[in-house]
C-alpha positions as semicolon CSV with decimal commas, in nm:
position;residue;x (nm);y (nm);z (nm)
1;X;0,000;0,000;0,000
2;X;0,116;0,352;-0,082
3;X;0,042;0,634;0,161
4;X;0,104;1,001;0,091
5;X;0,073;1,171;0,428
6;X;0,024;1,549;0,442
7;X;0,297;1,612;0,186
8;X;0,396;1,975;0,126
9;X;0,675;2,106;-0,095
10;X;0,821;2,455;-0,084
11;X;1,112;2,550;-0,310
12;X;1,401;2,779;-0,218
13;X;1,231;3,075;-0,384
14;X;0,951;3,024;-0,128
15;X;0,710;2,902;-0,397
16;X;0,470;2,655;-0,235
17;X;0,426;2,381;-0,496
18;X;0,225;2,135;-0,283
19;X;0,019;2,179;0,031
20;X;-0,078;1,890;0,260
21;X;-0,146;1,623;-0,004
22;X;-0,313;1,322;0,155
23;X;-0,372;1,011;-0,061
24;X;-0,392;0,638;0,005
25;X;-0,352;0,404;-0,292
26;X;-0,426;0,034;-0,265
27;X;-0,228;-0,252;-0,414
28;X;-0,302;-0,301;-0,785
29;X;-0,503;0,021;-0,813
30;X;-0,458;0,257;-1,109
31;X;-0,484;0,623;-1,010
32;X;-0,453;0,925;-1,238
33;X;-0,348;1,272;-1,129
34;X;-0,505;1,540;-1,350
35;X;-0,517;1,917;-1,335
36;X;-0,399;2,231;-1,508
37;X;-0,028;2,299;-1,567
38;X;0,160;2,406;-1,258
39;X;-0,063;2,235;-1,002
40;X;0,221;2,010;-0,877
41;X;0,135;1,675;-1,039
42;X;0,489;1,597;-1,158
43;X;0,642;1,735;-0,838
44;X;0,427;1,493;-0,639
45;X;0,530;1,206;-0,863
46;X;0,899;1,289;-0,812
47;X;0,847;1,287;-0,435
48;X;0,673;0,948;-0,452
49;X;0,964;0,814;-0,660
50;X;1,222;0,935;-0,409
51;X;1,384;1,166;-0,665
52;X;1,274;1,473;-0,465
53;X;1,192;1,538;-0,102
54;X;0,891;1,694;0,068
55;X;0,927;2,000;0,290
56;X;0,673;1,846;0,525
57;X;0,493;1,514;0,550
58;X;0,611;1,196;0,385
59;X;0,548;0,898;0,157
60;X;0,526;0,540;0,282
61;X;0,541;0,216;0,086
62;X;0,415;-0,072;0,302
63;X;0,482;0,150;0,610
64;X;0,843;0,217;0,500
65;X;0,923;0,588;0,460
66;X;1,058;0,678;0,114
67;X;1,384;0,875;0,145
68;X;1,550;0,776;-0,186
69;X;1,467;0,591;-0,512
70;X;1,299;0,270;-0,400
71;X;1,352;-0,079;-0,549
72;X;0,975;-0,139;-0,542
73;X;0,913;0,165;-0,766
74;X;0,952;0,185;-1,145
75;X;0,926;0,512;-1,338
76;X;0,826;0,585;-1,699
77;X;0,890;0,939;-1,818
78;X;0,741;1,147;-2,098
79;X;1,043;1,067;-2,317
80;X;1,172;0,708;-2,343
81;X;1,523;0,810;-2,228
82;X;1,686;0,512;-2,394
83;X;2,064;0,475;-2,418
84;X;2,128;0,551;-2,789
85;X;2,434;0,324;-2,805
86;X;2,247;0,022;-2,664
87;X;2,005;-0,196;-2,860
88;X;1,654;-0,286;-2,742
89;X;1,766;-0,595;-2,549
90;X;2,047;-0,405;-2,378
91;X;1,821;-0,111;-2,290
92;X;1,563;-0,337;-2,126
93;X;1,835;-0,532;-1,944
94;X;1,977;-0,201;-1,821
95;X;1,679;-0,182;-1,584
96;X;1,844;-0,446;-1,364
97;X;2,160;-0,246;-1,302
98;X;2,455;-0,458;-1,190
99;X;2,372;-0,821;-1,112
100;X;2,582;-1,113;-0,997
101;X;2,696;-1,385;-1,237
102;X;2,459;-1,632;-1,073
103;X;2,162;-1,415;-1,173
104;X;2,270;-1,348;-1,531
105;X;2,062;-1,629;-1,680
106;X;1,748;-1,518;-1,491
107;X;1,812;-1,160;-1,604
108;X;1,842;-1,273;-1,965
109;X;1,519;-1,474;-1,943
110;X;1,321;-1,185;-1,793
111;X;1,466;-0,936;-2,040
112;X;1,356;-1,141;-2,338
113;X;1,020;-1,218;-2,177
114;X;0,938;-0,848;-2,140
115;X;1,057;-0,767;-2,490
116;X;0,813;-1,032;-2,609
117;X;0,533;-0,892;-2,392
118;X;0,566;-0,543;-2,543
119;X;0,565;-0,692;-2,893
120;X;0,925;-0,613;-2,994
121;X;1,070;-0,963;-3,033
122;X;1,186;-0,894;-3,388
123;X;1,356;-0,570;-3,282
124;X;1,572;-0,699;-2,996
125;X;1,892;-0,604;-3,180
126;X;1,766;-0,266;-3,306
127;X;1,909;0,063;-3,184
128;X;1,676;0,341;-3,057
129;X;1,726;0,547;-3,376
130;X;1,577;0,259;-3,573
131;X;1,251;0,261;-3,371
132;X;0,934;0,466;-3,401
133;X;0,827;0,683;-3,107
134;X;0,570;0,427;-2,998
135;X;0,820;0,141;-3,016
136;X;1,075;0,337;-2,814
137;X;0,817;0,401;-2,544
138;X;0,735;0,028;-2,534
139;X;1,104;-0,035;-2,467
140;X;1,084;0,213;-2,178
141;X;0,778;0,029;-2,043
142;X;0,960;-0,305;-2,060
143;X;1,267;-0,159;-1,890
144;X;1,053;-0,022;-1,605
145;X;0,864;-0,349;-1,554
146;X;1,143;-0,603;-1,601
147;X;1,238;-0,581;-1,232
148;X;0,874;-0,644;-1,133
149;X;0,816;-0,324;-0,933
150;X;0,508;-0,323;-0,713
151;X;0,449;0,046;-0,797
152;X;0,477;0,202;-1,142
153;X;0,486;0,581;-1,183
154;X;0,405;0,729;-1,525
155;X;0,468;1,097;-1,599
156;X;0,268;1,178;-1,915
157;X;0,422;0,874;-2,088
158;X;0,231;0,907;-2,416
159;X;0,195;1,284;-2,454
160;X;0,469;1,312;-2,719
161;X;0,301;1,057;-2,946
162;X;0,034;1,102;-3,213
163;X;-0,326;1,034;-3,112
164;X;-0,353;0,693;-3,281
165;X;-0,027;0,560;-3,133
166;X;-0,126;0,699;-2,793
167;X;-0,455;0,508;-2,796
168;X;-0,281;0,186;-2,899
169;X;-0,027;0,217;-2,619
170;X;-0,293;0,292;-2,360
171;X;-0,464;-0,036;-2,446
172;X;-0,128;-0,215;-2,459
173;X;-0,033;-0,083;-2,115
174;X;-0,353;-0,226;-1,966
175;X;-0,279;-0,567;-2,119
176;X;0,072;-0,557;-1,973
177;X;-0,067;-0,448;-1,635
178;X;-0,273;-0,768;-1,627
179;X;0,043;-0,980;-1,583
180;X;0,142;-0,862;-1,233
181;X;-0,109;-0,581;-1,165
182;X;0,135;-0,331;-1,015
183;X;-0,005;-0,022;-0,849
184;X;0,006;0,251;-1,114
185;X;0,005;0,628;-1,065
186;X;-0,032;0,827;-1,385
187;X;0,018;1,199;-1,440
188;X;-0,174;1,313;-1,747
189;X;-0,338;1,618;-1,905
190;X;-0,557;1,388;-2,114
191;X;-0,896;1,329;-1,950
192;X;-0,982;1,049;-2,193
193;X;-0,654;0,873;-2,113
194;X;-0,732;0,896;-1,742
195;X;-1,078;0,749;-1,803
196;X;-0,945;0,461;-2,013
197;X;-0,680;0,359;-1,760
198;X;-0,791;0,454;-1,409
199;X;-0,985;0,311;-1,120
200;X;-0,974;0,652;-0,956
201;X;-0,899;1,005;-1,076
202;X;-0,759;1,271;-0,846
203;X;-0,803;1,627;-0,970
204;X;-0,553;1,884;-0,844
205;X;-0,549;2,264;-0,830
206;X;-0,252;2,495;-0,812
207;X;-0,113;2,793;-0,619
208;X;-0,048;2,598;-0,401
209;X;-0,092;2,248;-0,543
210;X;-0,362;2,060;-0,355
211;X;-0,635;1,802;-0,411
212;X;-0,953;1,951;-0,553
213;X;-1,168;1,636;-0,589
214;X;-1,149;1,259;-0,621
215;X;-1,359;1,049;-0,857
216;X;-1,410;0,672;-0,830
217;X;-1,498;0,537;-1,173
218;X;-1,781;0,286;-1,221
219;X;-1,681;0,200;-1,579
220;X;-1,631;-0,174;-1,643
221;X;-1,323;-0,292;-1,835
222;X;-1,254;-0,310;-2,121
223;X;-1,375;0,047;-2,172
224;X;-1,515;0,178;-2,498
225;X;-1,457;0,547;-2,560
226;X;-1,780;0,574;-2,759
227;X;-2,011;0,440;-2,486
228;X;-2,261;0,684;-2,338
229;X;-2,144;0,645;-1,976
230;X;-1,783;0,699;-2,080
231;X;-1,881;1,021;-2,257
232;X;-2,082;1,134;-1,956
233;X;-1,781;1,087;-1,733
234;X;-1,566;1,279;-1,980
235;X;-1,810;1,572;-1,985
236;X;-1,833;1,569;-1,605
237;X;-1,455;1,579;-1,560
238;X;-1,400;1,844;-1,825
239;X;-1,669;2,057;-1,663
240;X;-1,511;2,010;-1,322
241;X;-1,168;2,092;-1,461
242;X;-1,302;2,416;-1,613
243;X;-1,468;2,500;-1,280
244;X;-1,142;2,431;-1,100
245;X;-0,960;2,663;-1,341
246;X;-1,218;2,939;-1,298
247;X;-1,191;2,917;-0,921
248;X;-0,813;2,936;-0,949
249;X;-0,829;3,249;-1,164
250;X;-1,073;3,414;-0,923
251;X;-0,848;3,330;-0,630
252;X;-0,557;3,509;-0,798
253;X;-0,751;3,831;-0,869
């Protein structure tokens, strides 16, 4: 279980990026963080990952306080961040870091297994420059999941891709999630993406960054974007997001 307990973050310029964020996320749950730019979504994700530190409060994974990058946590960024001199197999294997000789065969098996799962078996020897954007992001997904993290953090992982590729990878990510069902926390500006992937959506507001509302989705999987209930949820969230933005503007006047 992941617990975010009254997390606040103030930078050296005294800008308060987050104020008393309180969230509990259950094992295997998929939660999206949505909100306008500058509301602290990515800052919160960095704190959860251990790449940044809160000014107050803390993050716990199974009651262990996160003070540094955690072995139970995998991260997928907006860009694939592949090593350009390594091929697909080597990039995925890179997720293990240094391993002992006795574990080399297990590492090789898991590396190939995840390359197969993301549908890149025929491209194991290809370099990143030989891949499309969608293929490169699938390599990043495999690299993040090859160590079997119990928590996967995704910071707008598909935002740089075209709409068609983005939809395909959203569906592909859900199929991959079915293998081990890691807890997933997704930062996204795309309401439809949040609806396709999430069990719960947390909407944030900025200045300072804080939770505005939480929504528990009642949409069965697999989800069809054209279904009436899906569209109703989309309209509701977009309306709430606009309301949140209006309130933010009024608060600044």
